Phi, psi and omega in degrees: 000132183291133180293136178284131182284141171291128188266344182203178181297326181297322178298313179294324179300316180293319180294322184275341181074031178228175181286160177300320180297325178292321176299314181299315180295319182297317181290341177265007180061034179291125183293349178288342178267132180304146184300318180298321178292318178301313181299318180298314182292320179297321179296318177298319179300317179294318182297330182256015177053039182266132175231124181287145176283096187299316182298317180293321178297313180297322178297317182294320181273001183056046175237158182260339184076017181226151175238132178277131174244114187247136176247097179278128185239058179292326184260347184224073185291345181266356182285138185242169181294341179284355175307129184303328178297312179300315183298321181294314184284319182295320178300318179293322177295317180300318179295316182295322179287322178297325178297337178265001182079022182249150174267157178252125176253108188266136181220120174264119189242128168254099188300133175251349176203181183264017180252001188298319182286319177302316179296322181293311184290337178271359182287340181078012183278339187222163177265350180187170185226136170244124180254128181262099178089138181275341182050224174255026185248022186298325180287324176297315179298317181298317181298314182289320182295339179293334182240356181236101189292316184282064181224119182238143182240130167275110183175198185271140171272116188244131177306136180093352178244139184254359179302145184277120186236152168231134178181171178282162174286093188294324177300312180295323178297315177296322179294316179300318182297312180291320180300320179300316179294318181296321180293340176273002179091008177284135186234349180242091188254148176230132174265125182248114181159170183266106184287001176279343177279130186310312181295317180292326178299318179292322178295321178293322178296318177295321175303312180293325180296318179296320180294317180297320180293326181281343178073026177260169181306147181304139180286162178261158175237134180238095180301136183210145169289162184265355178289152189302306185292323179294316180295318178300312183296321180296313181291320180298316178297317180300315180296322180291319190266329187243355184083168187267136168286171175263357176205140178236129167253116181266142181287346177207162178294325179299318177296316181299316181299322180278338170293321176303316182293318180294321179295315179297317181292340178274359177087017180252163182251147174243125009260004188303313182268315181225120175270144184230131174238129178264194180209122174136312191063060176287169190296339181263001186297327182272001183255002181278174177238110352286164177303143192273123167288134188205170174261122185272129165258132183278092184295320182296310179295319179299317179296317179299320181290321177298315181294320178298313179298321180298314182288333172294319177293320178299324180281001178084015182268160175283155178206156180234155179298153183233133176246122180267143179280125176282159177227148177275125178255112184274121172230215191259353187275348179201000000 
């Protein structure tokens, strides 16, 4: 005999022995409902071929069912979504949001004024916002986050700023990278990246701290854009004009990958002549020649934590910034 389908929330409510509102929240993955109760209600829904009308529910709850993921590129207007760092983190965010039954609304923004974020959150298109990187927009983000609670930033936690952030301990990551080179006997180190970017600034500070502790000559800094061709040209020019360091700490894997290319084209070997350590551990880092030694940021865990914090804020709960511990991934480039 064919099972009769539950036709509405009231039917499921009666079957589960809970209120209609609890059924609605459970099917929407609301964290206010206990996990065991949510699982029970979802199982009943599957057994009775019940599917909630998502559009009607969102309209009733004044929700959109979408989260905005914004990439502000104030300092890197040439950077694109195909950047391996963006692809790694956005893919993890998309999975984490899909697990919550939410869509991802992606927006790449080149700010032309300081109202871009305010306009986005007031558009009514999303229930919350995740910002990937502070770029040179940290003050804009801080202003909006003061009055818009469901806003999470992948970036650096900076003293004096209250925006809610998730990110790796960038100082520790920079320190680990430089320390690894120093322990191999490298004494002439160069940091390649733009220290004006908050995350890169912390990595540079960690780089300098390791050098100071080792008592070797002060490291050099080579400001560079993160796009492939710009990073390649910057490192290639540096090698021609200033000579080669014996170790490079790159502020990102994209910079590091193109430093490998520039070093090879200059007739030098990695790691024999110049050792290179990247930062991120993007998906192509182990496929380079030689495979890239790098500092790993856990994108999957970071995305899950950002989404968790966001939904806690949507539910009106308090939340605190999270710093993830970076790890050194040893491969062949250093």
